C-alpha positions, 0 to 999 in steps of 0.5 A: 421362521426359526433358524434351527436346521430343523425348522429349514427348507431342503434348499435352505439347509447348507445356504445360498452361498452365492448360489443360484436355484431352479425351479420346475413351476407347474401349471395345468393351464393355457398360456394364456389363460389369465390365472398365467397372465395375471395370477402366476406370471405376477408372483414369480417375477416376485420369486426372481427378484427373492433368488439369489442372482442367476437363478431361473424359472423353468413353467409348464404350461398345458396348452389347448391350442399350438401357437407360433409363439410364445405369450411369455417370450420376453419375461427376464428370467421366465423359461416357457415350456408348451405341452398339449392338453388333456382333460382331467381324466381318461384322456388325460391318464393315458397322456399322463406317463409321457408328459411326467417324464418330459417334465422330469426331462427338463428338471435332469437337463435344466438342474432344477432343484425345487418342483413348485406345483400351481394347485394340486391338479398340478401337484399330481403331475408336480408329485410325480415328477418330485418322486422320479427325480428326488427333488422336493415339493413345494404346492402353492394355490393348495385347496381342495379340488377333487371335492370341489368338482364333485361338491358343484356337480361336475365329478361323481363322488366314486367316478374316477377323476375324483378319486384319482385326484384326492388320492393325490390330494393326499400323497402331495400333502405327505409330501411337499416340503412346503405348502401355500394355502389360500386360505387359513382354513385349509390347514383345518381341512388337511388335518382331516380330510389328508391326514396331516399338515404339512409342516411349512404351512403359508398362507397366501390369498388371491393378491392384486397389482393395485397399480393397475386399477385405479384408485379413483374413478369417475363414479355412475354416470362418469366420463369414463363411459361410452355413451350407450353406459352414461347414466346408468347404474352398471353390474360388472362380472368378470367371469364364466357361468357353470361349472363351480359358476352359478348359472341361471341363478345369476341372471334371476338375480339380474331379474331382481335387480332391473325390477328394482332400478327399472331401466336405470340398470345395466350388467357389463359380461366381460367373459369369454361366452357369447351374447348366443351362448348366453341368450337362453339365460336372459330369456329364463330370467325373462330379461331383453338382451338390450340391456347387458352388453357381453364383451371378451376382455383380455386380461390388460383390460380388465382394470379399464372396463370395471372402471365402468361399472358400480358394483361387482358379482362374485356367484361362487357355487356356495360349495362347502369346499368355497372356504377354502379358496380364495377368487381372484376377482375380489381382490381386482374388483376391491383394487377398483373400488367397487362393492361386490354382492357374493354368495355365503362361504365364499373363502373369508370374503363373504365375511369380510364384505358383511362386516366392512359393509362393502357389498352385500351377501346372497343368503338364499339362491331364490326370490327373496334371497336375490331381493334382499341383496339387491336392496342391501347393495342399494343400501351401500350405495347410497349410504355415502357418497361414491369417492369417499366409498371407493376409498374404504374399499380399496383400504381392504384391498390393500389390507387383504389383497396386496402383493406384499402379503405375497411377497412375505410369503414368498422370502420366507419360503426362497430368501436364504435362511439365518 
């Protein structure tokens, strides 16, 4: 970043002078959501390490249930503010004014210097609070949400929710002192769809704490597996079905994998769905429930479960706006040394997987496409010994998903300007 005053961010123009900064970080997620635990909090710890001594971060979560205690208690320098969650739509709009005024109250009471919103739904709240309190706005994980919800079939193009959020995405873009995008292509999207690109535009993919994931794994049939998975070829998926993710298509793909590998093939699903909820998908694909292990895993348990697998899948619906989003799970899979099967056009990840031969791409959502993706994955698993493949994939995680990338972004954003 240039040392010119015009190029500095508002909180940098006078220099820190040793003064502390106070940030209001707004999310639209529950405090126990992996997006808070694994995705937001690690970055906030990084930011605190960069800010001057005595700085504080006030974290806002929208919680679906009341809890006696906060899961964020004990985080040094991070103060937690919990509010009830309301779905984005009419109910959310009715509750919006009181929530915004409550957040403005936090700004005034704690003398907040910067409003830092995570993703554009929270950015809508951040925009309103920023305007009312006259504080600068930062939008992190800046990516399309309104059009993505239409593309995946959740919202209608002319619906109220779409029109409101898309309007606020444009307003956020115009007001933001800085944005932190998940993919470089978001610059062109902002120019075309929102009519401008913020001057301070940073790119930070969904980074991963590589230290949480084992650099070396035991491989197929290894001792780290429970007896039921010994000798199996295990595919793992950590996530949900429906919404931005495929549903029946994933199980139809597993059908092709079962036909290819036979009874040796097993699927480990780390999901909030129950086996009963997933039974119709299994039945629709003609698959026996016994070939699935359905397990809810706490965020801190995910590395241990990934170490049991041979390959992983990222079944994001391949809609146009997903070019500008970066799945967190890919970084976690790579950190665990797992080759990944993915849909096309997902951030830069689909191209990385294809060009580095560290997985396979599902080019078409039909039987022929599934068979080809399974065949390509089989070749990846056969072409080199497992430790060598794992080391190659781990190197991709270190290059493209290391927290070092995020640290540099946040140093540019919140470090003292020269």
